[in-house]
C-alpha positions as CSV (number, residue, x, y, z in Angstrom):
1,M,6.9,-3.3,4.7
2,V,4.3,-2.0,2.3
3,H,4.4,1.2,0.2
4,A,3.0,4.3,1.7
5,R,0.2,4.3,-0.9
6,T,-1.1,1.1,0.6
7,N,-1.2,2.6,4.0
8,I,-3.1,5.6,2.7
9,R,-5.7,3.4,1.0
10,R,-6.0,1.4,4.2
11,A,-6.6,4.6,6.1
12,F,-9.5,5.4,3.8
13,I,-11.0,2.0,4.2
14,D,-10.6,2.1,8.0
15,L,-12.5,5.4,8.1
16,L,-15.3,4.1,5.8
17,I,-15.8,0.5,6.9
18,G,-19.1,0.0,8.8
19,A,-19.8,3.8,8.7
20,T,-21.6,4.1,5.3
21,D,-24.6,2.5,3.6
22,A,-22.1,0.0,2.2
23,G,-21.4,-1.4,5.6
24,A,-18.4,-3.8,5.4
25,R,-18.5,-4.0,1.6
26,I,-15.5,-1.8,1.0
27,Y,-12.6,-3.1,-1.1
28,D,-9.0,-2.1,-1.8
29,S,-9.0,-3.0,-5.5
30,R,-10.1,-1.6,-8.7
31,I,-10.3,-5.2,-10.0
32,Y,-13.4,-6.5,-8.2
33,T,-16.5,-8.1,-9.5
34,L,-19.5,-6.4,-8.1
35,E,-22.4,-8.4,-6.9
36,K,-25.5,-6.4,-7.7
37,R,-27.4,-8.2,-5.0
38,S,-25.0,-6.9,-2.4
39,L,-24.9,-3.2,-3.4
40,P,-24.1,-0.6,-2.2
41,E,-20.4,-1.3,-2.3
42,I,-17.3,0.9,-2.3
43,I,-14.0,0.4,-4.0
44,V,-10.9,2.4,-3.0
45,F,-7.9,2.6,-5.4
46,S,-5.0,4.9,-6.3
47,D,-4.1,5.3,-10.0
48,H,-1.7,8.3,-10.2
49,E,0.9,10.0,-8.1
50,E,3.1,13.0,-8.8
51,I,6.4,13.3,-7.0
52,I,8.5,16.4,-6.5
53,T,12.1,16.0,-5.2
54,D,12.9,19.0,-3.1
55,T,16.3,18.4,-1.6
56,I,19.7,17.8,-3.1
57,S,21.5,15.7,-0.5
58,W,20.8,12.0,-0.4
59,P,18.5,10.6,0.5
60,R,16.4,13.2,-1.1
61,S,13.0,14.2,0.4
62,Q,10.0,13.7,-1.9
63,E,6.7,15.5,-1.7
64,R,4.0,13.2,-3.2
65,S,0.5,14.0,-4.4
66,L,-1.5,10.8,-4.6
67,R,-4.8,10.6,-6.4
68,V,-7.2,8.3,-4.4
69,S,-10.5,7.4,-6.0
70,V,-13.4,6.2,-3.9
71,E,-16.1,4.6,-6.2
72,C,-19.5,4.1,-4.6
73,Y,-21.9,1.7,-6.4
74,V,-25.6,1.7,-5.7
75,K,-28.5,-0.2,-7.2
76,S,-30.4,1.9,-9.7
77,G,-34.1,2.6,-8.9
78,N,-36.6,5.3,-8.3
79,E,-34.4,7.1,-5.7
80,V,-31.0,6.5,-7.4
81,S,-30.0,10.2,-7.3
82,S,-30.7,10.4,-3.6
83,A,-29.0,7.1,-2.9
84,V,-25.8,8.1,-4.7
85,D,-25.8,11.5,-3.1
86,N,-26.3,10.0,0.4
87,I,-23.4,7.6,0.1
88,S,-21.2,10.4,-1.4
89,A,-22.0,12.7,1.5
90,Q,-21.2,9.9,3.9
91,V,-17.8,9.3,2.3
92,E,-17.0,13.1,2.1
93,S,-17.9,13.6,5.8
94,L,-15.9,10.7,7.0
95,I,-12.7,11.3,4.9
96,L,-12.7,15.0,5.4
97,A,-13.4,15.0,9.1
98,S,-9.6,15.1,9.5
99,S,-7.6,16.9,6.8
100,N,-4.6,14.6,7.5
101,L,-6.3,11.2,7.7
102,G,-5.6,10.8,11.4
103,G,-2.0,12.1,11.1
104,I,-0.6,10.0,8.3
105,C,-0.4,12.7,5.6
106,K,0.1,16.4,5.3
107,D,-3.3,17.1,3.6
108,C,-6.3,15.4,2.1
109,R,-8.8,17.2,0.0
110,L,-11.7,16.3,-2.4
111,E,-10.9,17.4,-6.0
112,A,-13.8,16.0,-8.0
113,T,-17.0,14.0,-8.0
114,D,-18.4,12.3,-11.1
115,I,-21.7,10.6,-11.1
116,S,-22.8,8.2,-13.8
117,L,-25.3,5.4,-14.6
118,N,-24.1,2.1,-16.0
119,N,-26.8,0.4,-18.0
120,D,-24.8,-2.7,-18.8
121,G,-26.2,-5.9,-17.5
122,E,-29.6,-6.8,-16.3
123,Q,-29.9,-4.1,-13.6
124,P,-28.5,-0.6,-14.0
125,V,-26.0,0.6,-11.4
126,A,-25.3,4.2,-10.3
127,L,-21.7,5.2,-9.6
128,A,-20.3,8.1,-7.7
129,S,-16.6,8.5,-8.1
130,L,-15.0,10.8,-5.6
131,V,-11.4,11.8,-6.3
132,F,-9.2,12.9,-3.4
133,A,-5.7,14.4,-3.5
134,V,-3.5,13.2,-0.6
135,L,-0.3,15.0,0.1
136,Y,2.5,13.3,2.0
137,R,6.3,13.0,2.2
138,T,8.8,10.2,1.9
139,L,12.5,9.8,1.5
140,E,13.5,8.5,-1.9
141,N,15.1,5.4,-0.4
142,S,12.2,4.6,1.9
143,P,8.8,4.8,0.0
144,E,7.2,2.8,2.8
145,I,7.7,5.4,5.5
146,I,5.7,8.6,5.6
147,V,7.8,11.4,7.1
């Protein structure tokens, strides 16, 4: 079995794949070499989780708040602001169409969006980073199972 975090990231990818300007170019890894010729692309990853144990008896119940980042990369050009806004709007609409990601979590909400331009390399790349908070529960001895 895989950790619940993996299933949550997969839910994000399932909602996005084929439904944004990135098409099928959506990856579950922060460590990924972008091919500028294939942009736009989206990378989904989780990098922080807070856990509150809220019962005394074993196995204790844990409420978890997972930070999931969705990074949208687009080629820089004359309409870069519109392109990055469009793909951001697509991601927001798809992820937030259901506040519980199709029933696998208690709540999912957008917490922040950062937009930047990366001038490294031969062609600049625009990046929109959308940060979501995903609330879910597990038992401490079963981090793979969302309860």
